[in-house]
C-alpha positions in Angstrom: -30.5 -38.7 -17.7 -33.5 -37.0 -16.2 -34.9 -33.6 -17.3 -34.9 -31.3 -14.3 -35.7 -27.7 -13.4 -33.5 -26.0 -10.8 -35.7 -24.2 -8.4 -35.4 -23.1 -4.8 -36.3 -26.5 -3.5 -33.9 -28.4 -5.7 -34.3 -30.7 -8.7 -37.9 -31.3 -9.8 -38.8 -34.2 -12.2 -40.6 -32.9 -15.3 -43.3 -34.8 -17.0 -43.7 -34.7 -20.8 -46.8 -32.5 -20.3 -44.9 -29.9 -18.4 -43.9 -26.6 -19.9 -41.2 -24.5 -18.2 -41.6 -20.8 -18.5 -39.0 -18.2 -17.6 -41.0 -15.0 -17.0 -39.7 -11.5 -16.5 -43.3 -10.3 -16.1 -43.9 -9.8 -12.4 -45.1 -13.1 -10.8 -48.2 -11.5 -9.5 -49.3 -10.6 -13.0 -48.1 -13.7 -14.9 -49.2 -16.5 -12.5 -53.0 -16.0 -12.9 -52.7 -16.2 -16.6 -50.4 -19.2 -16.5 -52.9 -20.9 -14.1 -55.7 -20.1 -16.5 -53.8 -21.8 -19.3 -53.4 -24.9 -17.2 -57.2 -24.9 -16.6 -57.8 -24.5 -20.3 -56.0 -27.8 -20.9 -58.0 -29.5 -18.1 -54.7 -29.6 -16.2 -53.1 -31.9 -18.8 -50.3 -29.4 -19.2 -48.5 -28.2 -16.1 -46.7 -24.8 -16.1 -43.5 -24.5 -14.1 -42.6 -20.9 -13.7 -39.3 -19.3 -12.9 -39.2 -15.7 -11.9 -36.3 -13.4 -10.9 -35.7 -10.3 -8.8 -37.0 -6.9 -9.9 -33.9 -4.9 -10.6 -32.1 -7.3 -12.8 -34.7 -10.0 -13.5 -34.5 -9.9 -17.4 -30.7 -10.0 -17.4 -30.7 -12.8 -14.9 -33.1 -14.9 -16.8 -31.4 -14.3 -20.2 -28.0 -15.1 -18.7 -29.5 -18.4 -17.4 -30.9 -19.2 -20.8 -27.5 -18.5 -22.4 -25.7 -20.7 -19.8 -28.2 -23.5 -20.4 -27.9 -23.3 -24.3 -26.3 -26.8 -24.7 -29.1 -28.4 -22.6 -32.1 -26.1 -22.4 -34.3 -26.2 -19.4 -36.6 -23.4 -20.4 -39.3 -24.1 -23.0 -40.8 -20.6 -23.4 -39.4 -17.2 -22.5 -42.0 -14.6 -21.5 -40.1 -11.3 -21.4 -41.8 -8.1 -20.2 -39.7 -6.1 -22.6 -37.8 -6.8 -25.8 -34.1 -5.9 -25.9 -32.8 -9.0 -24.2 -35.2 -11.2 -26.2 -33.4 -9.7 -29.2 -30.0 -10.7 -27.6 -31.2 -14.3 -27.6 -32.5 -14.0 -31.2 -29.0 -12.8 -32.3 -27.3 -15.6 -30.5 -29.5 -18.1 -32.4 -31.1 -19.5 -29.2 -34.8 -19.0 -30.3 -36.9 -21.2 -32.5 -38.6 -19.6 -35.6 -42.3 -20.3 -35.8 -45.5 -19.1 -37.4 -47.3 -16.8 -34.9 -51.0 -17.2 -34.5 -51.9 -13.5 -34.6 -54.6 -11.6 -36.5 -54.0 -9.7 -39.7 -52.7 -6.2 -39.2 -50.5 -7.0 -36.2 -47.8 -4.2 -36.0 -44.9 -5.3 -38.2 -42.3 -4.1 -35.7 -43.8 -6.4 -33.0 -42.9 -9.7 -34.9 -39.4 -10.8 -35.5 -38.2 -10.7 -39.1 -37.2 -14.4 -38.7 -40.2 -15.4 -36.7 -38.3 -16.1 -33.5 -40.4 -13.8 -31.2 -43.7 -12.0 -31.1 -44.7 -8.9 -29.2 -48.0 -8.3 -27.4 -49.5 -6.3 -24.5 -47.3 -3.2 -24.6 -46.3 -0.7 -21.9 -45.3 2.9 -22.6 -42.2 4.8 -21.4 -43.7 7.7 -19.5 -42.8 10.5 -17.1 -44.4 10.4 -13.6 -44.7 13.7 -11.9 -45.3 14.5 -8.2 -48.1 17.1 -8.5 -47.5 18.5 -5.0 -43.9 19.3 -5.8 -44.8 20.5 -9.3 -48.4 21.8 -8.9 -48.7 23.7 -12.2 -49.1 21.5 -15.2 -47.4 24.1 -17.4 -44.2 23.4 -15.5 -44.3 19.6 -16.1 -41.4 18.1 -17.9 -42.4 17.0 -21.4 -39.4 15.1 -22.8 -37.0 12.3 -21.9 -34.3 14.9 -22.7 -35.4 16.9 -19.7 -33.6 14.4 -17.5 -30.4 16.2 -18.5 -31.8 19.7 -17.9 -29.9 21.3 -15.1 -33.0 23.0 -13.7 -34.0 19.5 -12.5 -30.6 18.6 -11.0 -31.2 16.1 -8.2 -35.0 16.3 -8.6 -35.5 13.8 -11.4 -34.8 10.0 -11.6 -34.5 7.1 -14.0 -33.5 3.4 -13.8 -30.1 2.1 -14.8 -30.0 1.9 -18.6 -28.4 -1.6 -18.7 -31.6 -3.4 -17.6 -35.2 -3.8 -18.6 -37.1 -1.3 -20.6 -34.6 1.5 -19.8 -32.0 -0.5 -21.7 -34.4 -0.8 -24.6 -35.3 2.8 -24.5 -31.8 4.2 -24.8 -30.7 1.6 -27.4 -33.7 2.8 -29.5 -32.7 6.4 -28.9 -29.1 5.5 -30.0 -30.4 4.5 -33.4 -32.5 7.7 -33.7 -30.0 10.3 -32.3 -26.7 8.6 -33.0 -24.4 6.7 -30.7 -22.2 9.6 -29.5 -25.1 12.0 -29.0 -26.9 9.4 -26.9 -23.7 8.6 -24.8 -23.3 12.4 -24.3 -27.0 12.6 -23.2 -26.5 9.7 -20.8 -23.5 11.3 -19.3 -25.5 14.5 -18.7 -28.3 12.5 -17.2 -25.9 10.6 -14.9 -24.6 13.9 -13.6 -28.0 15.5 -13.3 -30.5 12.8 -12.3 -30.8 10.2 -9.5 -30.1 6.8 -11.0 -32.1 4.1 -9.3 -32.2 0.3 -9.5 -35.5 -0.1 -11.4 -38.5 1.6 -12.8 -40.6 0.6 -9.8 -38.2 2.4 -7.6 -38.4 5.5 -9.8 -42.2 5.6 -9.5 -42.1 5.0 -5.8 -39.5 7.8 -5.3 -41.7 10.3 -7.2 -44.7 9.2 -5.3 -42.9 9.6 -2.0 -41.6 13.0 -2.9 -38.0 12.0 -2.9 -37.7 13.4 -6.4 -40.2 15.6 -8.3 -40.4 13.4 -11.4 -38.9 10.5 -13.2 -38.9 8.3 -16.3 -40.7 4.9 -15.8 -43.1 2.5 -17.3 -46.9 2.8 -17.4 -47.4 -0.3 -15.2 -45.3 1.2 -12.4 -46.8 4.7 -12.8 -50.4 3.5 -12.7 -49.9 1.6 -9.5 -48.9 4.8 -7.7 -51.9 6.6 -9.3 -54.3 3.8 -8.3 -53.0 4.1 -4.7 -54.3 7.7 -4.7 -50.8 9.3 -4.7 -50.4 12.8 -5.9 -48.9 11.9 -9.3 -49.6 12.6 -13.0 -48.6 10.5 -15.9 -47.1 12.3 -19.0 -46.6 10.7 -22.4 -43.4 12.4 -23.4 -42.0 13.8 -26.7 -45.3 14.4 -28.4 -44.3 17.6 -30.3 -43.8 17.3 -34.1 -40.0 17.7 -33.8 -39.7 15.1 -31.1 -39.5 11.3 -31.5 -42.8 10.3 -29.8 -43.4 8.0 -26.9 -41.8 4.6 -26.9 -44.1 1.6 -26.7 -42.4 -1.6 -25.5 -44.2 -5.0 -25.8 -44.1 -8.1 -23.8 -42.4 -10.7 -26.0 -42.9 -14.5 -26.3 -40.3 -16.8 -27.7 -39.9 -20.6 -27.8 -36.4 -21.8 -27.1 -34.5 -23.7 -29.8 -34.2 -27.3 -28.8 -36.9 -26.7 -26.1 -37.6 -30.0 -24.2 -41.3 -29.5 -24.8 -41.9 -27.5 -28.0 -45.5 -28.6 -28.6 -46.6 -27.5 -25.1 -44.6 -24.3 -25.5 -46.3 -23.6 -28.8 -49.8 -24.1 -27.3 -48.9 -21.7 -24.4 -47.5 -19.2 -26.8 -50.7 -19.2 -28.8 -52.8 -18.9 -25.6 -50.8 -15.9 -24.5 -51.3 -14.0 -27.8 -55.1 -14.2 -27.7 -57.0 -10.9 -27.4 -58.5 -12.3 -24.2 -55.0 -12.4 -22.6 -54.2 -8.9 -23.7 -57.6 -7.7 -22.3 -56.8 -9.4 -19.0 -53.4 -7.6 -18.8 -55.2 -4.3 -19.8 -57.8 -4.7 -17.0 -55.3 -5.8 -14.4 -53.1 -3.7 -12.1 -50.4 -3.3 -14.8 -52.9 -1.7 -17.3 -51.0 -3.0 -20.3 -51.9 -1.9 -23.8 -53.3 -4.5 -26.3 -52.0 -4.7 -29.8 -54.9 -6.7 -31.1 -57.6 -4.9 -32.9 -60.0 -7.4 -31.4 -59.3 -6.2 -27.9 -62.4 -5.1 -26.1 -60.8 -3.2 -23.3 -59.0 0.2 -23.3 -56.5 0.4 -20.5 -57.1 3.1 -17.9 -53.5 4.3 -18.2 -54.0 5.7 -21.7 -54.7 9.4 -21.9 -57.9 10.8 -23.5 -56.0 12.2 -26.4 -54.3 10.0 -29.0 -50.6 9.2 -28.4 -48.0 9.6 -31.1 -45.9 6.5 -30.8 -42.2 6.4 -31.6 -41.3 4.6 -34.9 -38.8 2.0 -34.1 -36.8 -0.9 -35.5 -36.1 -3.0 -32.4 -33.8 -5.5 -34.2 -31.5 -2.7 -35.4 -31.5 -1.2 -31.9 -30.3 -4.5 -30.5 -27.2 -4.6 -32.8 -23.8 -4.3 -31.0 -25.4 -4.7 -27.6 -22.3 -6.0 -25.9 -20.1 -3.0 -27.0 -22.9 -0.7 -26.1 -23.3 -2.2 -22.6 -19.5 -1.8 -22.1 -19.7 1.9 -23.0 -22.5 2.3 -20.5 -20.5 0.5 -17.8 -17.6 2.9 -18.5 -20.0 5.8 -17.8 -20.7 4.3 -14.4 -24.3 3.5 -15.3 -24.1 -0.3 -14.7 -23.9 -0.4 -11.0 
């Protein structure tokens, strides 16, 4: 029986030196780094990448991994967030390993059982149209402002079943309590515009369709770099607020991966400070976790950010029931 990867063109034969990567990071950001890894091996290891669509890409890739669990095709999962990586961890589909990271790596960014490692984070921020809200003193300052009736129809966020928005509200559920977070989401549903993804939120604010929204730093900085009239706000910085959530990319090697050695080499390559610096310098302006990083991403503000304290693994508990409750609120479509 041959090993094969299902791609658009059909079944492709895989050599032993291939490593198959399912990547939720946008193809335009991931491909140059994967190509550089190939060159670092003098092309002895070939990377075969599978990407998915923007609005549901993480869910689609995770569901594919689950469907393939009896005969894995994917060797390494590069997720641009963490919640659905934790789903795979809890299903026992990831391989524990010793991660080649420097001392002092943030503890919450490595799985308790060694099945995944976080790196190159993004922040959950507010993006504001400065023509629609010209006075900075009027800017929203908290995620909770999405439920404020004064912003009815003028603010936006992505559906909380996908991507970093799913992670965000699962984390808030652990901080605020389940019912309080469900009540908040119901208020947001009735008050805000719910869009398909974070990119769509940033673009809607940039275009003036809404005045502000909740998105990720990589989507917000693109609009700012395009010269749009937008400002980026790191929310919930007051002492009585939870702080800004920082969500890493995650790397995981699949249990029973067809090519675990090549997958391990690629995992170590991706976790190098040079890779984090490359993501920090790139269009997505991601935030290195390594203390050896030499580049500060332009998306960071001049003043220090107070980051939310999180336990991602606890936040991922009971995901299926939580997702069902969100569907019942009409937040899944």
